[in-house]
Each structure stands twice: as structure tokens, then as C-alpha cells.
N, C-alpha and C positions, 0 to 999 in steps of 0.2 A: 352705604350710608351712615355714620352714625348721629349722633342727637346734634351736635353742633355746627350738621348742616345746615343749609339754607337752600331750599331750591326756590323757583319760580313756574307758575303753570301757568301759558296762555293757555286760551277756551277751559278755562278752570269749571263754568256755571255747562257745560256741553257734556256729552256722554263719557268718551274715553277720559276728558281732562278731569269732571267731576268723580271719578270710581277712581282716578290717579290721587284725588285730595283725600278721597275715604281714607284710599290704603297707605298715605304718607301720614296726616294728622295726627298728632301726637309722638309720632317716631321720628320726625325732624322739624326744621322749622320750615313754614308752608307761606308761600304767596303767593297770590292771585291775582289778576290782571285781568280787571271785569271791566265790562262793556256801562252796564245798569246795574247799580244796587238792584233791581226787582226783578231781579236774574238770578238772583244768589240762595233761593231759596233752599236748593237742597246742597248745600254746604254750606248755609251758614252755623249750624248745630255744631259744624269741627270747630278747632282752635288756629283760625286762617286770617294770616293778614291780609285784605281785602286794600288792594290800591286800583281806585277808578282811573281808566282810561282809555283811548284806543288806540288798537292797535295798528291805526294808520298815519298815529300820530308820534315821532319819532322819538320827540323828548317825553314824552310822556313812558312809552317800553325803557326809554335808558333811565328813569326812575326808580321802573317799576324794578329793573335787574340790577341798581344798584348793591353792591356787596351780597350779593347773592353766588352760590358754588355751582349750581344746577339748571338748567333753564329747558322746563321740556313744552315746546312745542306745537300745542295741540291745533290752535287756532286756525280758520280759513272760512273762506267764504261761503255761508250755505244760504244766505236770502239775499234778495234785491236783484238788479242788474247784471247780467255776464261781469260788465264794467266796475261794478262795484265790489262782486265778489270776488275778480283779477286782483283788486288793488287790495281787498283783506288781505288775500292769499298771497301772490306774489311782493308787492308792497309790506304788509305786514313781515312776512320772510325777511326784507333787507333790513329792516328794524331791528327785528329779533339778532341778527346777525352783528349788527354795527352794536348792540346793544350787550351784547355775548364778549364781542372782543373790549371794550371798552370799561366791562365788571373783569375781565378774564375767567368767564365764568365754561363749562363745561356744556355743548349744547344736544340735547335730545331730538330731533324732529319728526314727527310722525307724517309721514306720507301716503301712501295705496298703492294695492299691487294694481290700480287700474292705470299706473303709466307706460304699465306692459301692453296695453289695449289688451283685446282678448283672441288668443293665439285659438284657431282649430280644435288640435289635438297635443299630444305631446308635453313637454313638460314647462313648466314657470319655472324661470332661476335669473337670480339676478343680473349675470350675463347677457339675455335679450337686451334689444335695442328699445330705446323708449318712444310709444308713438306718438307722433302728430295728430290733431286732429279726431282727438277723443270726446270733444265737448269742454265747453268751461272747465268743468274739476278738474281732467284729467290733463288737460293739457296747462291748466296754473299750476298743478301740483309739480309737474314736469319741469317746470319754468322754475318754482321754488327749490325743489332738489337741486340742479344745475345752479343754485346760486348758493346753494350749501356747501356743495362738492366743491364750489372754488374758492371760499371761503378755508375749506380742510385741507384743500391744498395749498395755502397759502398761509398757514398754521393755526387756523381755530380749531382748540379738539372738537370732531362735531361728530356726532353719528346718525344716520338717516333707516327709519323703520317704515317697511312697505305693509301693513297691514291686511290682509283679504275680507272677506266680509264680516261684520265684526258684530256679534250677537248678544244679547243678554238683558240684563234688566238696565230700563235707560234706552235699551237702542233704537234709536231715530229711524230709522232705515230696515233692520233686518230682524227686530221685534215689532215695535209701534205698529210702522207701517203696514207690517204683513197684517199683522192680527186685523189693525185698519181695512185691511183690501179684502181682506177676508168676509170681514163682516158684513160688506156692502156689496161686491161680487165675487165672481168664481175665477180664481188663478188657473191661468195656462200652463201647465207642465209640460212643455217644449218636447216633442219625442219621448212623450211617457214620462217624463221627468228623468232619463238616466244619464242629464247632465254632469259634470263634475262640477259640485258644490264646494269651492274653498270656505267654508266657513271656520272662523276661532272664536270662540269665545274670551268674553273683552277679561276675565281674568287670567288669561294669557299674554295678551295683549300689555298688560300692566306688570305684568314679571317681563319680559321681553324687555320693555320702557327703563326697570330697572337695573337688571342687567348691563345695556347697552350705557348707565349710567357710573358705572363703574369700570364695568372690563377694556383693557389698556387694548386688547385685540379690536374692540369696536372701531376704533376711533377710524377715521376717514372713510368709512365702509358702509354699505348700505345691505341692507336685512328684511329678507319674506320671511313674514308672521306669520304664522297657520299654527292649522291643526295638523297631528301629525300626519294624516290620508284623510282625501276628501270624501266626502258622503253624496248619496246623489241628492240632487232636487226632490225627488220626491219622498224623500226620507226626512229632506230639511221640511218640507211645507207640511209633512204627514204629523210632525211635530207639531207642530201648532194646528192641524186641526184636532188632533186627538185635545188638546187645553181647551179649544172651543164646543167640541162636544156635535161636530157634526161635519160634512162635507165638503169642502169650499176649493176645490182643485178641479179641473179637468185637462184631463191627457188630450194635445194637440199636435200636427207635425208643423215642422219650419213655416208650408209654404200656408197652411190653413190660419197658423199665429199673424202672418204680415201681410197675406196678400189682400183682406177686403184694407186695410189702412192703404196700402201703395195702390189701389186704383181708386177710392177715391169715391167708387161710390154705391150702389146698391149693386145687389146680386142680379144676374139677370134671370131667367127663369130655367133655362138648360142646363145652368151650376148648380141651380138649388138642387135639380132631380137628382143631378151627378152624384155631389153634396150626400143628399137625402139615403139614396140607394147605400153608400158609400159606407157613412159612420151616422148609425142609430143617437149617437149623442147629439150630434149635428142637427140630427133631422128634430130632434126633440126641443134643442135652441130656436132653431130657425120658423117654427113650426105658430109663433104667435106674430111673426113679421107678415110687414103685408103682401110679399111675395109668396110670404110660406101659406096666406092663407088665400091664396091664388093659387097656389100648386096642388092645392088639396084640392080645388073646386074641379082644377082641370086634370088632376092626376087621381081620384080617388083612393081606386086599387092600391097604387105605391103607400098610402099610408094606412089603410085598411087594415085591419087585423083581421084573425079568423072568428067565425061569429061565435058569440057566447051569452049565456045567458044573460038575459040583462038586469039583472038583481041577483047581487050574490056578496055577503060582509067584505072578502077581499077586493072587489071592483066597488066597492061603494068608496073602500081605504084610498083605495088609487086615484079615483076621483076628487078625493077631498083632495090628495095629494099635489095631483096636477092643477087642482081650482088656485092652487098658489102661485103668486108671480114669480115665476124663477128669474133670482140674483141673473144680472148682466155678468157676461165670461170679457174680461179685462183683454185689450188687446195690448200689441207688442209692437214697439217700432224695428225695421231689421236689425240693429244694431243691439238693443235687449233680446231680440231671437236667438242671435248670435254669442249672446253672453251664456244664454239659455244651455243653447246646446252645446255648446265647446265641453269638449273634455278634458281639457287642457290640467293636467295637477301642479299647483304650488310648490315647490320643493325648500324645506327647509335646513335642509342640512349645513348650510353656512351660517345658519344660527344656531345651530347646535355645536356646530365646531369652536367655533371662534365665541359663541357667548355664551355657550353653556344651557341654551331655552331649552327646555323638557315642557312640552303641553302637558297639561296635568287633567284636562277635562276632551271630552268626547264627546259625542251628540249628546248621547242617553243622560251622562254627569250634565254636562252644560243644560239641556231644557228641562232639566227636573229644575233645576233653581229658578231657569229663566220662566218655567210657569207658576211655580212658589209666588213668586213677586208680579207674575201677568193676575193672576188672583187674589193676591193684595192687593195690587191695582184698579181691580174690579175691568178688567179689561178683558176676560175671559172668567163663564162663571165658576162659580166653588166648588169642588170635588163635593158626592153625596154625603160622606161622613165628616166635612166641613159645613155642611149644608145642615144637618143634623143636627152637631155638638151649635150652632147658632140658632135654630130653635129650640135646643134644650134650654140656653140662655136665657130667649126668652121668654121661656117658659116659668123661669126661676124667677126673672125680672117680676112679670106677670103677678105670683102670688101675692 
């Protein structure tokens, strides 16, 4: 795209749309459809033409798209009832398609890998059938994709991109959401976190979007967008543990992750005893429950350690640590547990061949930038050297 290109970005105040604004502002003419100016603080510092309007309003979308060359459709329903979410995702896509036709614009539609469900193993490619019954988000994304494909078949220059788990600065789910959960509880690592985490850094997604906007080979196609290779969930969450400076994950079996939620009742004493024998980490977590305390009284030898001196520095430290309230372990739905247990790998060969897409960030590089941003945003503690520098600055200011 050259300087004379005008682009419209829907969802410009969101995570991916906001990063796209940052990358394009000043290089091309950028117009953003925004539902409320109060949400524009992140992009307001850039030379962006903001058009206030609701994605569900066909006339407002048509007005915003007038005279543009490319529409990047990033908006989707993330708040409200399932009906409201669907109205934004599906109804909004209908309006964007109509506006693209009227203005003669090229359309880059942002979807998700989740349209393929969660295969247990193997390789995820664009040839897989899209799944129904995956919840409001996935179902509405499938429906929106079909609308774009139908429009493309009728002549609209359109491309569908299907990113995997997108992380990086401002990521609401896979960065800010992860850190928030880890501060408040412990994240279960299903099967020890050995499942395949198909994560992709935000700037690689932006690269794919820009390629899709100009490559003729992209027209009428859909592309999975991910990193070169998946990583383990243990390594992915481990990167955030390193930022926080404390352990915030617990390895669990699939059965352990979902059974309490499926049963919907307290553990019976025999099951408590069985779990306590098998898994020390479970024994520790169950110790503070009513059933755990009962089990201790009825089966003291099971929990009793060998006789040790009553007072040593090491035991005093252990007692202090054990006296602190232990954070709860999050429970997973069966669908979530299957997602984390899956070893299926997202294949990006099609995007590499037709788009020229080449991921530039592995997990280490992506998390290094993410960590810097998280420290700036005060979501995680500053590094020791940063803390020392801050203390020195305070000392100089005090003099």
C-alpha cells in the first residue's frame, strides 16, 4: 500500500485493530469506525480520521467506507448477551460486505482458528471442516466467514485470516487475562502443559493482514496465521510466571481438571483419600477444605510426616509459608480441558506459499517485548535493575 491508499479499520479501538492503526498511521490514510470516542485513548495520538458509528448500523458503515481502498474488518461481538454478540459479529460483517461492494474496496476479514474446533491431535489446516456448536464466539465467526466466502464467490475481492492464540501488548485474553488469572489463582496445566499451544505474536498477525491486502493470490482464500511451530502450554504460561516472579501453575490430569465441575458436588472422603495418596499437590490443595480437615482427623497417619525436631530455622520458614492462604486452582470446563490437552498443530504452509507470510517472532522474542510492555503497564513487577534505577532517580530528586 502506498501513501495515497485510504483504509478503513473496524474494531480500531480493540487489540488487533489498535495495533494495525499504530502500524499504518502516517504511512497511509487511516479511517477508524468507532462506537464511542471514550474508547479511543490508545489511537487518539495518531493521525487517524475517526468516524463515530455502530457496526450494526448499515448506513453508518456505508458512510465510513465511502472512498476507501481497503477495509480491515476486525470488529466482533465481545460484550453483551449471546444475541448481541452475534448481531455485532454476523450483522456487522453483513454491513461491511455491503459497504465494500458499494465503495469497491478490498476486504480483509479477521476470523479465528477456533472455527475448526479443537482437534485432539494431528494438523489443523484450512481444509478441515468448520465446526458447529463451539459456543457463541466460534459459531458466529463461522457464520461470518461463510458470508464473506459467498461475497467473494460473487466477485468481492476478499480474504479471510484465521489467527491462532494472539498474544502481546494489550492482548485482552492471552496476555492481560493470563496475568490477571495468575495473580488471583493458579492456572491448571492439563497433562503437565504438554499440549500444543499455537500462539502467535501480534505483529506477525499484522504482517499477514498487510500481505492479504495487496497479494492477488490472497483473493477468495482463507489462511491460518500462527508462529512457525507451536510451543507447549507449560512454556507459554512459564513465560508469564517468569514475568511475575512466582509460580502460578499446577500440573493436573484431564480428569482432575474437569471432574469436580462435572460432578457438581463436594468430594467424598474415599475419593479424597485416593487423590491424597496419588498426588502430593492435590493433598496440599485439599487440606484446607472441610473434607480435608475431616480426613486429617480420621486418617492422620496418611498426612503425618516423619518425626522431626519441633523447632529449626527451616521448619519455621516452612510453617510461615504454609500459613499463607493458598491461591485457588481454576477449574476448566470439558471444552477448555480438551483445548489445553490437544496436541494438534496449526499449519501455516498455505499462508507462506500464497501470502509470502514469514513469522518474525518466536516465543522468546515475543515474550521479551510483551514483558517490557507488562512492566510499563505495571501488570508485573519491574526487573531488579529497573527498580534500582527508579530508586536512584528518586534519590536524586530528593536531593
